[in-house]
Backbone as CSV, one residue per row, in Angstrom:
resi,resn,N_x,N_y,N_z,CA_x,CA_y,CA_z,C_x,C_y,C_z
1,MET,-3.378,-14.597,3.255,-2.494,-15.541,3.888,-1.370,-14.757,4.578
2,PRO,-1.138,-15.004,5.867,-0.084,-14.288,6.593,1.296,-14.551,6.014
3,THR,2.118,-13.528,6.087,3.498,-13.591,5.637,4.396,-13.549,6.857
4,THR,5.445,-14.322,6.865,6.386,-14.299,7.979,7.770,-13.993,7.449
5,PRO,8.315,-12.798,7.804,9.699,-12.526,7.393,10.673,-13.361,8.218
6,TRP,11.669,-13.921,7.551,12.682,-14.751,8.193,14.051,-14.133,8.015
7,LEU,14.918,-14.374,8.965,16.309,-13.952,8.902,17.146,-15.178,8.566
8,PHE,17.987,-15.064,7.520,18.847,-16.168,7.098,20.301,-15.730,7.209
9,PRO,20.900,-15.846,8.385,22.304,-15.435,8.526,23.233,-16.424,7.826
10,ALA,24.330,-15.914,7.308,25.300,-16.771,6.626,25.862,-17.794,7.617
11,GLY,25.694,-19.065,7.298,26.238,-20.131,8.126,25.486,-20.375,9.416
12,GLY,24.317,-19.746,9.598,23.572,-19.931,10.842,22.183,-20.474,10.589
13,GLU,21.439,-20.587,11.656,20.076,-21.087,11.590,19.116,-19.964,11.210
14,ALA,18.124,-20.292,10.397,17.080,-19.329,10.044,16.207,-19.079,11.274
15,SER,15.763,-17.830,11.433,14.873,-17.508,12.550,13.788,-16.549,12.089
16,LYS,12.610,-16.720,12.676,11.472,-15.880,12.337,11.668,-14.503,12.963
17,ILE,11.472,-13.432,12.181,11.605,-12.076,12.688,10.321,-11.655,13.385
18,CYS,9.176,-11.842,12.723,7.873,-11.495,13.291,6.796,-12.080,12.379
19,THR,5.540,-11.860,12.703,4.448,-12.292,11.843,3.746,-11.065,11.282
20,GLY,3.069,-11.259,10.173,2.336,-10.171,9.556,1.591,-10.659,8.333
21,ASP,0.796,-9.772,7.758,0.031,-10.114,6.566,0.758,-9.707,5.292
22,TRP,1.619,-8.704,5.359,2.533,-8.367,4.273,3.704,-7.601,4.846
23,VAL,4.774,-7.565,4.091,5.994,-6.911,4.555,6.675,-6.208,3.384
24,VAL,7.261,-5.026,3.668,8.012,-4.261,2.682,9.293,-3.793,3.367
25,GLY,10.424,-3.910,2.675,11.688,-3.434,3.221,11.813,-1.929,3.084
26,HIS,12.238,-1.254,4.156,12.474,0.189,4.115,13.827,0.407,3.454
27,PRO,13.884,1.141,2.336,15.112,1.225,1.548,16.297,1.908,2.223
28,SER,16.070,2.785,3.193,17.211,3.519,3.759,17.440,3.264,5.242
29,ARG,16.519,2.609,5.924,16.668,2.429,7.366,17.080,1.020,7.784
30,GLY,17.056,0.072,6.868,17.406,-1.296,7.239,16.348,-1.941,8.126
31,THR,15.107,-1.523,7.931,14.001,-2.073,8.708,12.946,-2.637,7.771
32,LEU,11.983,-3.321,8.350,10.843,-3.843,7.611,9.591,-3.119,8.076
33,ILE,8.694,-2.832,7.147,7.375,-2.320,7.489,6.438,-3.510,7.357
34,VAL,5.850,-3.901,8.470,5.015,-5.094,8.541,3.580,-4.672,8.842
35,ALA,2.638,-5.236,8.114,1.218,-4.954,8.357,0.566,-6.186,8.949
36,ARG,-0.333,-5.930,9.879,-1.128,-7.007,10.486,-2.588,-6.585,10.502
37,ASP,-3.452,-7.528,10.163,-4.888,-7.298,10.247,-5.304,-7.683,11.663
38,GLU,-5.514,-6.667,12.504,-5.860,-6.883,13.910,-7.232,-6.290,14.193
39,SER,-8.160,-7.121,14.598,-9.515,-6.668,14.934,-10.127,-5.870,13.784
40,SER,-10.010,-6.390,12.573,-10.570,-5.784,11.364,-9.956,-4.434,11.021
41,GLN,-8.777,-4.148,11.515,-8.055,-2.929,11.157,-6.625,-3.308,10.812
42,ILE,-6.081,-2.646,9.793,-4.691,-2.864,9.413,-3.820,-1.982,10.302
43,ARG,-2.856,-2.569,10.954,-1.899,-1.832,11.774,-0.502,-2.058,11.189
44,LEU,0.297,-0.986,11.190,1.651,-1.050,10.650,2.679,-1.009,11.768
45,TYR,3.760,-1.769,11.584,4.852,-1.833,12.549,6.167,-1.709,11.796
46,GLU,7.140,-1.057,12.415,8.497,-1.013,11.887,9.338,-1.952,12.731
47,VAL,10.019,-2.882,12.080,10.774,-3.926,12.757,12.192,-3.949,12.180
48,PRO,13.233,-4.006,13.026,14.590,-4.140,12.480,14.689,-5.395,11.605
49,ALA,15.357,-5.283,10.467,15.468,-6.415,9.542,16.221,-7.586,10.153
50,THR,17.006,-7.333,11.189,17.742,-8.406,11.854,16.991,-8.947,13.064
51,GLY,15.771,-8.470,13.266,14.970,-8.890,14.416,15.124,-7.892,15.545
52,GLY,14.267,-7.981,16.529,14.317,-7.062,17.658,12.954,-6.469,17.925
53,SER,12.938,-5.448,18.763,11.655,-4.871,19.161,11.050,-4.051,18.032
54,GLU,9.736,-4.111,17.940,9.021,-3.405,16.892,8.423,-2.106,17.418
55,ARG,8.167,-1.189,16.491,7.542,0.087,16.830,6.246,0.187,16.038
56,MET,5.129,0.413,16.740,3.866,0.592,16.042,3.866,1.963,15.377
57,ILE,3.492,2.008,14.121,3.402,3.255,13.375,2.010,3.819,13.608
58,PRO,1.917,5.044,14.137,0.594,5.610,14.412,-0.177,5.839,13.110
59,SER,-1.495,5.749,13.198,-2.331,6.018,12.029,-3.633,6.655,12.480
60,ASP,-4.292,7.313,11.561,-5.558,7.991,11.825,-6.675,6.958,11.834
61,ARG,-7.310,6.751,12.970,-8.353,5.730,13.092,-9.621,6.105,12.324
62,SER,-9.797,7.397,11.995,-11.002,7.804,11.259,-10.904,7.428,9.777
63,SER,-9.704,7.190,9.277,-9.493,6.735,7.902,-8.620,5.491,7.941
64,PRO,-9.210,4.336,8.258,-8.399,3.120,8.386,-7.746,2.716,7.067
65,LEU,-6.651,1.993,7.184,-5.914,1.512,6.021,-6.643,0.343,5.376
66,PHE,-6.489,0.236,4.063,-7.065,-0.855,3.291,-5.915,-1.626,2.669
67,SER,-5.903,-2.915,2.831,-4.782,-3.725,2.353,-5.123,-4.373,1.019
68,LEU,-5.108,-3.584,-0.047,-5.380,-4.126,-1.370,-4.113,-4.710,-1.978
69,PHE,-3.057,-3.927,-1.986,-1.771,-4.393,-2.506,-0.677,-3.514,-1.920
70,THR,0.497,-4.058,-1.857,1.658,-3.293,-1.419,2.857,-3.837,-2.176
71,SER,3.703,-2.929,-2.600,4.909,-3.339,-3.294,6.054,-2.467,-2.809
72,PRO,7.291,-2.863,-3.049,8.425,-2.049,-2.614,8.378,-0.624,-3.155
73,GLY,7.748,-0.408,-4.299,7.659,0.916,-4.877,6.742,1.866,-4.127
74,THR,5.997,1.370,-3.144,5.093,2.238,-2.390,5.787,2.941,-1.233
75,LEU,7.034,2.609,-0.966,7.768,3.167,0.175,8.991,3.927,-0.313
76,ARG,9.038,5.232,0.006,10.178,6.052,-0.391,11.243,6.028,0.699
77,SER,12.469,6.359,0.320,13.585,6.337,1.272,13.436,7.378,2.381
78,ASP,12.602,8.417,2.174,12.402,9.436,3.210,11.302,9.057,4.204
79,GLY,10.766,7.841,4.104,9.785,7.372,5.071,8.347,7.723,4.730
80,GLN,8.082,8.122,3.505,6.725,8.374,3.041,6.248,7.128,2.305
81,MET,5.015,6.693,2.622,4.494,5.467,2.025,3.138,5.731,1.395
82,LEU,2.940,5.188,0.205,1.661,5.271,-0.473,0.772,4.152,0.048
83,VAL,-0.383,4.522,0.594,-1.317,3.546,1.150,-2.697,3.792,0.563
84,SER,-3.550,2.808,0.653,-4.934,3.016,0.263,-5.782,2.975,1.524
85,LEU,-6.822,3.796,1.527,-7.664,3.963,2.708,-8.986,3.230,2.543
86,ASN,-9.534,2.784,3.644,-10.839,2.144,3.690,-11.821,3.157,4.268
87,VAL,-12.250,4.096,3.429,-13.090,5.204,3.868,-14.517,4.720,4.095
88,PRO,-15.085,5.011,5.279,-16.475,4.606,5.542,-17.436,5.262,4.543
89,ASP,-18.498,4.580,4.221,-19.553,5.089,3.334,-19.047,5.456,1.947
90,SER,-18.092,4.693,1.420,-17.575,4.962,0.088,-17.330,3.650,-0.640
91,TRP,-17.531,3.677,-1.956,-17.236,2.512,-2.782,-15.774,2.477,-3.166
92,PHE,-15.077,3.589,-2.939,-13.712,3.738,-3.421,-12.713,3.684,-2.278
93,ASN,-11.509,3.303,-2.597,-10.408,3.263,-1.641,-9.338,4.227,-2.127
94,PRO,-9.448,5.513,-1.725,-8.497,6.512,-2.225,-7.081,6.251,-1.720
95,LEU,-6.122,6.765,-2.474,-4.713,6.675,-2.085,-4.374,7.845,-1.179
96,ALA,-3.423,7.618,-0.283,-2.946,8.662,0.626,-1.459,8.470,0.853
97,GLN,-0.818,9.531,1.262,0.604,9.480,1.615,0.697,9.430,3.130
98,LEU,1.385,8.424,3.661,1.523,8.219,5.102,2.974,8.459,5.507
99,ASP,3.169,9.315,6.485,4.500,9.543,7.056,4.710,8.458,8.107
100,LEU,5.668,7.577,7.899,5.872,6.446,8.812,6.381,6.861,10.187
101,GLN,6.937,8.050,10.308,7.425,8.508,11.612,6.285,9.060,12.451
102,SER,5.488,9.956,11.869,4.435,10.631,12.631,3.067,9.980,12.478
103,GLY,2.886,9.202,11.417,1.576,8.617,11.153,0.633,9.562,10.436
104,GLY,1.103,10.742,10.127,0.235,11.750,9.484,0.310,11.740,8.000
């Protein structure tokens, strides 16, 4: 089920920030990491928590991301995120460390 992060300003109207399948707050940048299932691939975006333009986080297409679970504990303040991979020809979804800046 898609998740939609909303902005609730004090004394103002709530507004939708963006759409996605899950969202995690970046602990040190004041942004959200939003995942979307697009064309059978998980793509990650960094979006300002107050709304605004998003930045697609690059990823290795040969090892696509697998969206099993995500929690705030998977994202470190230095921009490293624990992700699970959807490796072709495997029964397993190994864990990997993803650099949100470079995608490596």
